N, C-alpha and C positions, 0 to 999 in steps of 0.2 A: 762301170753300168751300176747305177739303182737299183735298190734294192728290188723294186714293182720290176724291172728286168729280167734283173738272177732270177724273181724268181718261178719268170717264164721259160726261164731254160730247163730243158729235159732232166733229169735228175739222178744223172750221172752223169751232166757237164758241168755241175752244181758241186761237185765235190770235190773239189780243190783239191788233196791229198789223196793218190790213188792207188794201192799195192801192183805194182806190174814185176813181171818173174824177174827184168832186169834190175829193180829196184823200186823204190817208193817214190812216187810219181808224183810231181809239183807243180799242179796248171792254173796257176791263177790268172794268167792272160790267157786267153781265148781268142781265138778267131786268126784266119791265116790268107794270105790273095795267091800264095803261090796253087790255089787250084789241082793239085795232084789230083786226079782220078780217082785213086786210089788210096785215098789222104786217111789213117781212120778215122777222121770227121765226120765220115758218112755216119758211123754206128753207132756216136755220142749226139745225134742230130743234133748236131751246127754245124753241119758243112756252106749252109749259107752265111753262115759268119765270113764273111773277107776280109773284115780290120780288125786288129789285135783291141782286145778292150780287158779291160782289168776289172775281175771281180771281189776284190778288196785291194788293201794297198802292200809291197813290199814282205814290210815289217810285221804286219799281220798276221802272211804267209807261210813267213822264215818259222813263228808261232805258233802258226797248225803244225806245219810240220816235225818240227820235235816235243811236241806235247801230245805226239800223234801217239794211240794205243802199240802201234807197232812198230815205234823207232826206239832202235839201239844204237846210242851212239858207240860213232867208233866202229860200228859192224853196219848194217845196215847199209846198202849202197843208194844212192839215190838217185831222181831223172828227175832234171829240170824244163821244165817244157817242150814234153817229148810228145803230146795225144792230142794237142790240139792249133797249135802256131809252130813258127821255125826261131829258134832265140838269137836268135843274130838279124833278123830282121830289124832295118831303122829305128821302128819303134818300139823295138824290144828290146834291145841289146843292153839299155842301162839297164833296164829293170832285170837282165840274165848276169850281169857283175854286181848289182846289189849284194842277190840272192847267196850270188857266191861268195864274196870279199863277209857279206854277216854270217853265212857258216863258218867260214876262216874265220873271224875272226872270236867267236866261240873257240876255240885250237880243235875243231873235229879232224878227225883221218876217216871218216868216211868216204870208201868211195863215194862220185860225185860224176853223172854222165852229163855230157854235154849231147846231144844230135840235132846236124846242123845240114844243109844242103845248099847256104845263102853265101854271103859276101864274106869273110875274115880277113884282116890286113893284121900289119906287121901292129900297130897299133892294140891292136887288139889283142893282140899275140902279148905283147909286151907286159901290159895287165893283168893278164891269164901267170906268165910268170910273177909278177908280186904276190902269188896266191903260197900261203907257206903253209899251210896244214892238210887241207884236203888233197883229195889225189880224185886228180883232175882229168879227167879224157874227156876228149873232142872227139868223137865219132859224125866221121864226112863223109852222108849219104849219096852216095854215086849211081848211076845207073846205064848209063850210056844209050837214054831213051830216046831216041826222034824225034816220035811222034809228039810233034806239040800239043797236040788232046789228049792225049792220054799225059806228057807231064811237059806244062808251059815253060819252066824253070831249063836254060839249057845245061847239061852235064855241066858245061865248059865254066863255068863258075864254080860246081863244087870241085873240078878237078883243079883251081887256078888255088881254091880257096886248103885246100889237099897238101900242094907244092910250100903254101904259107906256111903254115901253120905247122908241119915236119919240119921246115926249114927253120925257124925262129922257138921251139918245141925247149922248153929245159923245165918246168917247172912242172909239165904235163905232158901227154901220153897222143899221140895221136893214132887212131884204125881208121882204114880204110870199109866204110861200110857198104857193101856192094853190093845192092837192091834195087831193088826186088828182080830176082834173076825170073823172067818170063821167057819160054819154048817159042820160037818165035818172034820174038818182039827185039830182044836186046842178048841171045847167045849165041851169034856169029861168029866165028871165027878171028875176027877182024874186033867182036867185041872181048871176046876172051880175051887176045891179044894185049889188048887196051887195058883191061882190070888188073895183070902179071906185069904193063912197065907203071902203073901209079903204083902198084904195092910196094915200088920203092922207094917212098916216099912217105911211109906211114913205118910205124913200131911192129901194125900187126893189119890182116884183112881177115875180115870176116863176109860170111856171102850169105844171102838167104832169097829164099821166096816168097812170092805175093801172098796176102792172105788178102783172100777173096771171097768174102763173105754174104748172106743173102743183100745186103744195102748196097753195097759196092756195085755188084750183081747187076741190081737194079739201074740204078743211076750208068752203069756200061749200054745197057739196056736199050735204058729212054734217049740215054744220045747218040745212037748208031755207033757206040765205038766195038774193035774187035772183039768180040769174047775171047780170055785168053784161058777158059777153061769150061767143060757142059758142065759141069757141078761145081756148090758152093764148097768150102770147108771150117769146120773149126780151129782148125787149125793152118803155119802156113805150106804152100804148096811149093816142092823140088822135087820134081818127078826124079828118078833114078838113074837117065841115063845123061842127062841134065848139069847130076852130081857127077859122075865122071868122068863128062867132057872139064867139067872145072877141077877138078883133083889129075886131070893128067896135062892141062894147062902150067898146072904150076911145076908139076911134077918133075924130082932132078935137080928142084933149088932155082927152077925156071924163076921163081917168083919170091915177093916174101913169104914170108912163117904165114899160114892160111888155117882157118878155123871154121869150124863147124857152127861156135856159135860166141854168141856177143859178150860173156860172163869169160867167157875160155880168152878170148882178143883180150881183154880188157887186163882183165890177170894174167897174163903174159907180159903183154907191155908195162904192168908195173911190176915182176916179176918176185908174186906171189902162188897162194894156191887160188882153184878156181873157187867163188864166194859159193860157188851154186852148188857143188861137189858133185858135178860132172864126172867125176873119174874113178867112180861106179859102173856107170857108162862105159863099158870098155872099147866097143865098139867106136865111140868117139875119138877115138885121143890116135887113134893111125896116122892121121896125120903132123899130129903135134911133135915140136921139135922134142929132143932125148932130155931138156936141159927140165924144158918144162915137165912132161910125165912124173922127174925127180919130186922134184917142188911137189905135186898135187900128191901123191906115191905117199909122200913123209906125211902129209897134211890128211890124208884120207883115214878116216876114223866110221866104223858101224856104229851109230848110239841104239845103248840096250832104251828099253820100253820107258824104264823108270826117266830118260833124258828127254825123248820127247811131252813124258806127263809134263814131268817140271819146268819144262817151259811153256808147258800148251796152257798154263796155271795164268799165262801173262793175258790168254786171248780170250776176251770179254764174252761170256757165256758161251766157249767153249772148250771151258776146261775137259770135258770130257770124252776127249777125241779118240777114238773106237782104230786102234791099231790093228790092221790086216794082220800083215808081214812084216818082219824084216828080213834083207838079203846085203850083200855084197854093196849089189846095186841103187836101191831103194827103199824108204820105208815106205809101204800102201796102208793108206786108212782109207776111212770112209767116214760121209758127214760131213767132210771141210769143204768150201767154196776155196778158189784161188787165194784168197787175197790172207786166209790164214795158213792155208799153206807154203807161200812164200814166206812167211815171217820162222817158219818151222825150220824151212831146208835156210834162210841166212843164218838165223840163230846155229841151228846146226855146221853148215857147211854138207847137208847132207840131201841128198834129191827125198823132196815127199812127194809119194804119185797121191791123186785121187782114182779107188777101185770103178770108179764108172765110168774115166777114160782110162785104160792100160795104155800106155806106150811100146808102140813095138820096136823089136829088133832091128838097129839101123835106121829107125823111124823116129827116134826120140825129139815128140816135141813139131814132130810135121805130120802134114796129110798124109796120108795113105793111097789117093792118088796119083797115077805116075809111080808103082808098087806093086812090085809081085804079093798080087791079095793072101798067097799061101805064106806069106812072111812072120814067124811065130812074135806072140805076143815075150812083153820081157820074161813072164811069169816060165814062161816054154822055152825061153832060150838055153840050150846044150851046157851053152859054157857059165 
């Protein structure tokens, strides 16, 4: 894209490096023809970009990533092309490989997450297996949604990619990224049974619901799509009854290891402690394998105020972070937006919560739609 074209993009779209919960996200290629109705591109103002376009070269993008104030070598998890395109599209794939190989050549051992629902072939897997340093995880997005108005790309493509990637996995790991789960759309017994079967072709499975933000809801209404919920939410929506049915479907070893959080599944696949420090939120761990629980328990460390303040010295202009309280579950801070909080969270391997957005018991990081409104917050949790 020319400078003039880039200047016309919304401000957030021009930010090619952005911190998201599962890592520092690199998005110098934007535009996607897959047109899933619920795509996060709606919220970045680039929904109309249906063809991938580069905002800068791959070399410049890598330099911008590793020079970012929040980047910590060997520690900060990285995501590539997870916001505005699919990394395995034909016009994007070579850029993906170039970035991965550049990071690997630097000897970095950071987690690198690549999310796709498109085609992966044996040649792709062979190239990925040549990486020697980065801890790469492929998260294959599968939903089973058949309504082409909502998801034009067939789920059979993701299914084939999952099986191919898992069959050839050596230096990388494969996650069945089962999402978005929506009641009445892809939660029949047949849908759940299919996910159980597919979970056997992955190192782990993580399930999650739908981001139903205002921009996405507006698109659904404008295009006469069946509205999944009567209200929007800041966080992903996974109703309690849906979660219960998912857990029942995977009970007694019917499927592969199942997780509620992306970082938990990635860390399990690499036999490491969760880099997001979810172990403090004990109710999240009741489905985790015993071996993983021990790994996370051994690594769990509640930071002191000085630990947080010392790391915060690296936050541009935010060194005076206000700590509201520190518990075994999380540190609650005031006045920090998402990106600096994620920097602290990954640097400490411990949950850092915003006082303005309390995390409720059993609802960690989820919307409260479909849950008992009397559910206590973390601060009130008797455990």
